[in-house]
C-alpha positions in Angstrom: 116.6 -4.9 -86.9 114.3 -1.9 -86.9 114.2 0.0 -83.7 110.8 1.0 -82.3 109.8 4.4 -80.8 106.6 5.6 -79.2 105.8 9.3 -79.8 103.0 10.9 -78.0 101.1 13.9 -79.4 102.1 12.5 -82.8 99.1 13.8 -84.8 100.5 17.3 -85.4 103.2 19.8 -84.7 106.5 18.6 -83.1 105.0 15.2 -82.6 104.2 14.7 -86.3 107.5 16.1 -87.4 109.3 13.7 -85.0 107.4 10.7 -86.2 108.2 11.6 -89.8 111.9 12.0 -89.0 112.2 8.7 -87.1 110.4 7.0 -90.0 112.8 8.4 -92.5 115.7 7.0 -90.4 114.2 3.5 -90.6 112.5 3.4 -87.1 109.2 1.8 -86.6 107.0 4.6 -85.1 104.1 4.0 -82.8 102.2 7.2 -82.8 99.9 8.1 -79.9 97.3 10.9 -80.0 93.7 11.6 -79.4 92.8 12.6 -83.0 92.1 9.4 -84.8 91.7 11.1 -88.2 95.1 12.7 -88.1 96.8 9.5 -87.0 94.9 7.5 -89.7 96.2 9.9 -92.4 99.8 9.5 -91.2 99.3 5.7 -91.0 98.1 5.7 -94.6 101.3 7.5 -95.6 103.3 4.7 -93.9 104.7 7.1 -91.3 103.5 5.3 -88.2 101.3 2.8 -86.6 98.4 4.6 -85.0 97.4 4.2 -81.4 94.5 6.4 -80.5 94.6 7.4 -76.8 94.7 10.1 -74.2 97.8 10.2 -72.0 95.7 11.8 -69.2 93.4 8.8 -69.0 94.6 5.8 -67.0 92.5 3.3 -68.8 93.7 4.6 -72.2 97.4 4.4 -71.1 96.8 0.8 -69.9 95.5 0.0 -73.4 98.3 1.8 -75.0 100.8 -0.3 -73.1 99.0 -3.5 -74.2 99.1 -2.4 -77.9 102.7 -1.5 -77.7 103.8 -4.7 -75.9 101.8 -6.9 -78.3 104.4 -6.2 -81.0 107.6 -6.4 -78.9 109.9 -4.2 -77.0 110.5 -0.5 -77.7 113.8 1.3 -77.8 112.7 5.0 -77.2 109.8 6.9 -75.7 109.2 10.5 -76.8 106.9 12.3 -74.4 105.7 15.2 -76.5 102.0 15.5 -75.6 101.4 18.7 -73.7 100.8 22.3 -74.3 99.7 25.6 -72.7 96.3 27.2 -72.0 95.9 30.9 -71.4 98.2 33.7 -70.6 96.7 34.9 -67.4 98.1 36.1 -64.1 98.2 33.9 -60.9 95.4 36.0 -59.6 93.1 35.7 -62.6 94.3 32.3 -64.1 91.6 29.7 -64.6 92.1 26.7 -62.3 90.6 24.4 -64.9 93.3 25.5 -67.4 96.0 24.9 -64.8 94.6 21.4 -64.1 94.6 20.5 -67.8 98.2 21.7 -68.2 99.4 19.7 -65.2 97.5 16.6 -66.3 98.9 16.6 -69.9 102.5 17.8 -69.3 103.3 16.2 -66.0 100.9 13.3 -65.2 100.7 12.3 -68.8 104.5 12.0 -68.9 104.5 10.1 -65.6 101.8 7.6 -66.8 103.6 6.8 -70.1 106.9 6.3 -68.4 105.4 4.0 -65.8 103.5 2.0 -68.4 106.4 1.6 -70.9 109.5 1.2 -68.7 109.3 -2.6 -68.8 109.2 -2.5 -72.6 112.1 0.0 -72.7 114.2 -2.2 -70.4 113.6 -5.1 -72.8 114.6 -2.9 -75.7 117.7 -1.7 -73.9 118.8 -5.3 -73.6 118.5 -5.6 -77.4 120.0 -2.3 -78.5 122.5 -1.8 -75.7 120.5 1.2 -74.4 117.1 2.9 -74.5 115.8 6.5 -74.3 113.2 8.3 -72.4 112.8 11.8 -73.8 110.5 14.7 -72.8 109.8 17.8 -74.8 109.5 20.5 -72.1 110.1 24.2 -72.8 112.3 27.1 -71.9 109.2 27.8 -69.7 110.5 24.9 -67.6 113.6 27.0 -66.7 112.7 30.7 -67.0 109.5 32.3 -65.6 107.6 35.1 -67.4 104.6 37.2 -66.6 101.4 35.5 -67.8 103.1 32.1 -67.8 102.5 30.9 -64.3 100.3 28.0 -65.1 102.5 26.8 -67.9 105.7 27.6 -66.0 104.4 25.6 -63.1 103.6 22.5 -65.2 106.8 22.6 -67.2 109.0 23.2 -64.1 107.3 20.1 -62.7 107.9 18.1 -65.8 111.6 19.2 -65.8 111.9 18.1 -62.2 110.2 14.7 -63.0 112.8 14.0 -65.7 115.7 15.1 -63.5 114.6 12.8 -60.6 114.0 10.0 -63.1 117.6 10.3 -64.3 118.8 9.8 -60.7 116.4 6.9 -60.2 117.5 5.1 -63.4 121.2 5.6 -62.8 123.0 2.2 -63.3 120.6 1.2 -66.1 121.5 1.7 -69.8 118.6 4.1 -70.2 119.2 7.8 -71.2 116.9 10.5 -69.8 116.8 13.4 -72.2 115.0 16.8 -72.0 114.5 18.9 -75.1 113.4 22.4 -74.1 112.3 24.5 -77.1 111.7 28.2 -77.2 109.4 29.8 -79.8 108.3 27.3 -82.3 105.8 28.2 -85.0 103.1 25.5 -84.8 99.5 25.4 -83.5 100.9 25.8 -80.0 99.7 29.4 -79.6 96.4 28.7 -81.4 95.7 26.1 -78.7 97.0 28.5 -75.9 94.6 31.2 -77.1 91.7 28.7 -77.5 91.3 29.2 -81.3 91.9 32.9 -81.4 93.9 33.1 -84.7 94.7 36.8 -84.4 96.2 36.4 -80.9 98.1 33.3 -82.1 99.5 35.0 -85.1 100.6 38.1 -83.1 103.0 35.8 -81.1 105.2 35.4 -84.2 104.5 38.7 -85.9 107.7 40.3 -87.1 109.9 37.6 -85.7 112.7 36.7 -88.2 112.9 32.9 -88.6 111.1 31.4 -85.6 111.7 27.7 -85.1 109.5 25.2 -86.9 108.5 21.8 -85.7 111.1 20.0 -87.8 113.9 21.9 -86.1 112.9 20.3 -82.8 112.3 16.9 -84.4 115.8 17.0 -85.8 117.3 17.6 -82.3 115.1 14.8 -80.8 116.2 12.2 -83.4 119.8 13.3 -83.2 119.8 12.8 -79.4 118.3 9.4 -79.6 120.6 8.2 -82.4 123.8 9.3 -80.7 126.1 6.4 -79.5 124.4 4.9 -76.5 127.0 6.1 -74.0 126.4 9.8 -75.0 123.5 11.4 -73.1 122.3 14.9 -74.0 120.7 15.5 -70.6 119.2 18.9 -71.5 119.1 20.7 -74.8 117.6 24.2 -75.0 116.7 25.4 -78.5 115.6 29.0 -79.3 115.5 31.0 -82.5 118.2 33.6 -82.7 115.5 36.3 -82.4 114.5 35.0 -78.9 116.9 35.9 -76.1 114.5 34.8 -73.4 110.8 34.0 -73.1 110.1 37.6 -72.4 112.7 39.1 -74.8 111.9 38.5 -78.5 113.2 40.8 -81.3 110.7 41.7 -83.9 112.2 42.9 -87.2 115.4 42.2 -89.1 118.4 40.9 -87.2 121.4 43.1 -88.2 125.0 43.4 -87.0 125.7 46.5 -84.9 128.2 48.9 -86.5 
């Protein structure tokens, strides 16, 4: 049988790469995102079944649940929808930006888990196990100046997943957190609200930043491991990034 996975934020970046990887492995992918045109293009390619919806909207999530359950149980949920806005201090940060980050990264994850746990439990009975995975960030574990709003949201998402792991103990459901560092996608373009120069400066001079498919490979690997093996937390950074606040720009060379 073909296993079924729901991927949120599936229209671009890590979400799109993850959908493509699962599809190449024979999974049936149900892709959730707000951008109908991007989902439709991926559906036309045969990558996924498109479910247009916003994980921050309760009514949308209820409809997403109905659409998912209409075609049977699922075996994995990848909570990828999220992102950052701004790089301001606590003093000067925009409360509206903080609210959006919390709604997408934390409450969106909570809503999707709550909605799809019954379907995941049914899938676990079929497969021998099921997976709930969240794409967090190294910002969920290490703070940095200018990151307060994003740090706060991602720390909360990390805590949500850690508590969920305790709550689901005894069930054959793995709770997995993938925490990427610097990944060259549209992440920074969104963070800087369309300022291409500011976004490009994030990656300037960095030798081989991660790309979306690097994270997708880790996600699919974690889900396809034998069902008794749980990668609770995987942190992934490019070699050029020692920490959120320490990035080497220029060639990486051995010391002599």
